C-alpha positions as MATLAB code, in Angstrom:
seq = 'MLFDTHAHYDDEKFDIDRSQILEKVYSEGVSYIINASSDEKSISMSLELAERYPFVYAAVGIHPQSAGDVDDGYLKKLYEHAKHEKVVAIGEIGLDYYYDFPPRDIQKKRFIEQINAAKEISLPVVIHTRDSFEDVLKIIKSENVKEVGGVFHCFSGSIEVAREVLNNNFYISVGGIVTFKNAKKVPEVVKYVPTDRLLIETDCPYLTPEPFRGKRNDSGYLKYVVEKVAEIKGITFDEVAEITAKNALRLFRIETPGG';
ca = [
      47.927  -36.066   58.451;
      48.679  -40.292   58.473;
      48.799  -42.132   61.846;
      50.451  -45.430   61.368;
      49.335  -47.350   64.540;
      51.729  -50.338   64.518;
      55.178  -50.213   63.700;
      58.402  -51.948   64.831;
      61.145  -49.403   64.043;
      63.238  -51.128   66.894;
      63.606  -54.165   64.327;
      67.344  -54.653   63.245;
      66.086  -54.233   59.554;
      66.132  -50.376   60.153;
      69.785  -50.516   61.796;
      71.231  -48.982   59.041;
      69.289  -45.939   58.271;
      66.441  -45.981   61.335;
      67.054  -42.164   61.882;
      66.729  -41.241   58.021;
      63.859  -43.519   57.598;
      62.072  -41.639   60.165;
      62.793  -38.311   59.118;
      61.695  -39.126   56.014;
      58.686  -40.482   56.453;
      57.672  -37.473   59.156;
      58.608  -34.934   56.276;
      56.146  -36.906   54.042;
      52.948  -36.571   56.251;
      53.263  -39.408   58.498;
      52.334  -37.424   62.030;
      52.095  -40.075   64.335;
      53.723  -43.412   64.725;
      53.264  -46.178   67.521;
      56.407  -48.441   67.959;
      54.692  -51.508   69.422;
      57.016  -53.884   71.554;
      57.220  -57.563   71.607;
      59.919  -58.270   74.513;
      61.946  -56.552   77.202;
      64.720  -55.341   74.554;
      62.409  -54.061   72.424;
      60.546  -52.068   74.936;
      63.432  -50.037   75.926;
      64.374  -49.169   72.277;
      60.575  -48.378   71.603;
      61.059  -45.686   74.854;
      64.284  -44.336   73.328;
      62.421  -43.780   69.900;
      59.698  -42.338   71.802;
      61.782  -40.044   73.555;
      63.855  -39.016   71.088;
      61.106  -38.549   67.837;
      57.974  -36.204   69.010;
      55.783  -37.914   66.774;
      56.605  -41.308   68.297;
      54.745  -43.438   70.792;
      55.141  -46.391   72.488;
      53.012  -49.351   73.236;
      55.020  -51.698   75.978;
      54.328  -55.642   76.208;
      55.375  -58.985   75.437;
      54.433  -60.584   72.225;
      53.082  -64.214   72.864;
      55.930  -65.755   71.042;
      58.404  -63.965   73.630;
      56.028  -65.188   76.688;
      58.643  -68.016   77.263;
      61.457  -65.775   77.470;
      60.376  -63.759   80.715;
      60.418  -64.638   84.406;
      57.440  -63.152   86.647;
      59.652  -60.567   87.528;
      58.770  -59.046   84.205;
      55.637  -57.579   85.104;
      56.918  -55.465   87.638;
      59.344  -53.872   85.063;
      56.003  -53.498   82.911;
      54.281  -51.247   85.143;
      57.501  -48.994   85.626;
      57.876  -48.660   81.659;
      53.907  -48.110   81.315;
      54.398  -44.945   83.397;
      56.283  -43.373   80.765;
      54.559  -40.093   79.507;
      55.043  -41.583   75.847;
      53.377  -44.977   76.510;
      50.186  -44.968   75.211;
      48.941  -48.658   74.976;
      50.008  -52.061   76.551;
      51.061  -54.438   73.553;
      51.475  -56.019   71.436;
      50.083  -58.870   73.346;
      47.856  -61.794   72.861;
      48.064  -65.614   71.440;
      49.796  -67.063   68.727;
      49.266  -70.390   67.546;
      50.931  -70.777   64.385;
      53.995  -71.913   65.479;
      52.518  -73.340   68.713;
      55.557  -72.305   70.876;
      55.793  -71.249   73.619;
      53.179  -73.599   74.922;
      49.663  -72.337   74.801;
      49.299  -72.459   78.795;
      52.235  -69.996   79.173;
      50.977  -67.721   76.219;
      47.576  -67.297   77.990;
      49.266  -66.632   81.316;
      51.178  -63.795   80.097;
      48.367  -62.471   78.139;
      45.960  -62.316   81.468;
      48.594  -60.665   83.374;
      49.371  -58.142   80.767;
      45.679  -57.506   80.207;
      45.209  -56.898   84.218;
      47.926  -54.500   84.176;
      46.301  -52.503   81.521;
      43.012  -52.196   83.226;
      45.248  -51.329   86.500;
      46.525  -48.663   85.273;
      43.976  -47.658   82.518;
      45.774  -48.101   79.079;
      44.315  -49.905   75.761;
      45.699  -53.242   74.611;
      47.203  -53.969   71.402;
      46.150  -57.474   70.556;
      48.072  -59.693   68.549;
      46.208  -62.895   67.100;
      47.258  -65.587   65.216;
      45.275  -68.725   64.644;
      43.868  -68.057   67.935;
      40.503  -65.767   67.673;
      38.513  -68.483   69.644;
      40.718  -68.504   72.808;
      41.716  -64.705   72.217;
      38.168  -63.759   72.271;
      37.318  -65.997   75.341;
      39.697  -64.304   77.379;
      38.904  -60.728   76.036;
      35.193  -61.419   77.238;
      36.163  -63.255   80.673;
      38.727  -60.681   81.984;
      36.091  -57.828   80.516;
      39.047  -56.170   78.645;
      35.628  -53.774   77.322;
      36.436  -51.735   79.972;
      39.810  -50.525   78.529;
      39.687  -51.353   74.958;
      41.945  -51.378   72.565;
      43.021  -52.608   68.883;
      43.023  -55.892   67.200;
      45.995  -54.883   65.287;
      46.664  -56.284   61.473;
      42.982  -58.048   61.366;
      42.910  -60.975   59.240;
      39.392  -62.424   60.254;
      36.213  -62.885   59.202;
      33.114  -60.476   59.807;
      31.629  -62.696   62.302;
      34.802  -62.148   64.412;
      35.148  -58.616   63.550;
      31.459  -58.010   65.067;
      32.407  -59.563   68.392;
      35.998  -57.747   68.415;
      33.675  -54.209   67.748;
      31.034  -55.502   70.352;
      33.837  -55.978   73.090;
      35.041  -52.415   72.575;
      38.151  -52.603   70.107;
      39.060  -50.774   67.165;
      40.164  -52.944   64.043;
      43.264  -51.980   62.466;
      44.243  -53.154   58.897;
      47.601  -53.021   56.984;
      49.610  -54.220   53.709;
      47.273  -57.347   53.327;
      44.288  -55.352   52.249;
      46.115  -54.203   49.168;
      47.257  -58.037   48.471;
      45.757  -59.678   45.348;
      44.847  -62.972   47.022;
      43.264  -60.797   50.118;
      39.423  -61.736   50.452;
      38.261  -61.445   54.141;
      40.317  -58.039   54.851;
      38.614  -56.052   52.170;
      34.878  -57.392   53.202;
      36.006  -56.570   56.898;
      37.022  -53.233   55.936;
      33.680  -52.586   54.081;
      31.691  -53.825   56.894;
      33.454  -51.794   59.990;
      32.254  -48.714   60.618;
      34.378  -45.952   59.527;
      34.747  -44.422   63.366;
      36.207  -47.913   64.400;
      38.883  -48.140   61.787;
      42.734  -47.697   62.095;
      45.539  -47.997   59.797;
      49.064  -49.509   60.162;
      52.266  -50.826   58.362;
      53.582  -53.310   60.919;
      56.536  -52.351   59.326;
      59.109  -53.764   58.187;
      56.736  -56.631   57.517;
      53.727  -57.016   55.110;
      54.765  -54.364   52.726;
      51.755  -53.295   50.489;
      51.428  -53.918   46.784;
      53.167  -52.979   44.682;
      56.154  -53.172   46.471;
      55.271  -56.476   48.523;
      58.579  -58.167   49.684;
      60.622  -55.027   49.997;
      61.243  -53.746   53.805;
      57.976  -51.807   55.033;
      58.200  -48.239   56.477;
      55.484  -45.700   56.971;
      56.125  -44.102   53.845;
      53.936  -46.927   52.320;
      50.976  -46.191   54.437;
      49.481  -44.042   51.900;
      48.940  -47.412   49.729;
      46.524  -48.715   52.662;
      44.803  -45.573   52.695;
      44.272  -45.587   48.985;
      42.663  -49.023   49.409;
      40.484  -48.406   51.972;
      39.199  -45.261   50.365;
      38.273  -47.332   47.301;
      36.665  -49.874   49.158;
      34.879  -47.679   51.810;
      33.766  -45.072   48.508;
      35.000  -42.070   50.080;
      38.483  -40.346   49.147;
      41.917  -40.686   50.529;
      41.798  -37.503   52.920;
      38.862  -38.413   54.473;
      40.428  -42.017   55.095;
      43.316  -40.128   56.343;
      41.448  -37.746   58.768;
      39.049  -40.443   59.952;
      41.527  -42.883   61.078;
      43.652  -40.237   62.447;
      41.278  -39.038   64.947;
      40.100  -42.680   65.654;
      43.756  -43.375   66.915;
      43.819  -40.089   68.671;
      40.843  -40.989   70.446;
      41.910  -44.315   71.294;
      45.310  -43.792   72.732;
      44.352  -40.301   74.256;
      46.617  -38.526   72.492;
      45.894  -34.699   72.669;
      48.681  -32.761   71.363;
      50.228  -32.768   67.987;
      52.921  -35.192   66.932;
      55.583  -32.903   66.263;
];
């Protein structure tokens, strides 16, 4: 059983064969998928996918790069979407300073608003952070996100950052980057993180693992992430698959079989 904790099947790269891909990966052993939203359009599509496929769940939220595209009315809609029975998290939310757009104050405002929504409705959060760990951690602490917890998806930080993340009741999720030949920090973090706080993901259609880097990613490639984590941890493929799936079921409070 494999659990892909972060995917984007609403992405236009899947427009030509979305149904076929989802059915294929499920038949190959991917028992659960969480489709993470990034804007209002992707929230709607994430919910549609979750309704159509028993093994797909949704995280609803506004990505930091979309923070400038919504007005204050978005928050009321977010609360409504979060009531859906297949919504298991608020996300992906956070800060992205790589492009530094929209302005940081707008990103922070939307981030904090969505954190408060998650706390009010008692859902974990899915955190996106790029070139912004310091500010993200400050907000996580000041807003006491520890009470709902969540996951730092596609983690790329140092062991020191990972320690702070773990201390604040978060899981750490790794994807295809762990397999990259030039990856140094992520394998070190995987070795450091306790197995009961580790999750796996694809972030598809992005970040396809080696040896398929550059191709469109999908949940079928998750096994290469599992293989690498197993190698680093010195345990079996099946142990990694089982442990990370149980971790995800616990974090997202999914009690019924995925399909």
